C-alpha positions as CSV (number, residue, x, y, z in Angstrom):
1,M,0.1,0.1,-0.2
2,T,2.9,2.2,0.8
3,V,4.6,1.8,-2.9
4,I,1.0,3.2,-4.2
5,A,0.9,6.1,-2.4
6,V,4.6,6.8,-3.1
7,F,3.7,6.5,-6.7
8,A,0.7,9.2,-6.5
9,V,2.8,11.8,-4.9
10,L,5.7,11.1,-7.9
11,V,3.1,11.3,-10.5
12,I,1.5,14.6,-9.0
13,I,5.3,15.7,-8.7
14,G,6.2,15.0,-12.2
15,D,3.0,15.8,-14.0
16,A,3.5,19.4,-12.4
17,I,6.9,19.5,-14.0
18,S,6.0,17.8,-17.0
19,M,3.3,21.1,-17.4
20,G,6.0,23.4,-16.8
21,I,8.0,22.2,-19.4
22,C,5.3,22.2,-21.7
23,T,4.2,25.5,-20.9
24,I,7.8,26.7,-22.1
25,V,7.4,24.5,-25.3
26,E,4.1,26.0,-26.1
27,R,5.7,29.7,-26.2
28,I,8.0,28.3,-29.0
29,S,5.2,25.3,-31.0
30,E,2.0,24.5,-30.0
31,H,1.9,21.7,-32.1
32,A,5.3,20.6,-30.6
33,S,3.9,21.4,-26.7
34,L,1.1,18.6,-27.4
35,I,3.7,16.0,-28.5
36,A,6.0,16.6,-25.7
37,F,3.1,16.5,-23.2
38,L,2.0,13.0,-24.3
39,F,5.6,11.9,-24.6
40,L,6.1,13.2,-20.7
41,F,2.7,12.4,-19.4
42,A,3.6,8.6,-20.6
43,A,7.2,9.0,-19.2
44,V,6.2,10.3,-16.0
45,F,4.2,7.0,-15.0
46,V,7.1,4.6,-16.0
47,V,9.7,6.7,-14.1
48,A,7.5,7.5,-11.1
49,W,6.7,3.7,-10.8
50,K,10.3,2.5,-11.1
51,L,11.2,5.2,-8.5
52,A,8.2,4.4,-6.1
53,V,9.6,0.8,-6.0
54,Y,13.0,1.6,-5.1
55,I,12.0,4.3,-2.6
56,T,9.9,1.7,-1.0
57,E,12.1,-1.1,-1.2
58,R,15.2,1.0,0.1
59,Y,13.8,3.2,2.6
60,L,10.3,2.6,3.7
61,M,10.5,-1.5,4.4
62,T,12.0,-2.9,7.7
63,P,14.3,-5.8,7.4
64,E,11.4,-8.2,8.2
65,Q,9.7,-7.3,5.6
66,H,12.4,-7.9,3.0
């Protein structure tokens, strides 16, 4: 259950960063902004899951749970 909470927090942070990046890209090109957003949106879920598992296993589990 902890890994899901960590994942949710990381996704929120990642999507906020993605929105900031896409806002900057939108000033250059609206079409590129959409492509960047779709790529970053998908990438955030993959990276967030891997980070959530790593953080949970490394820092939030007791030795008995391993």
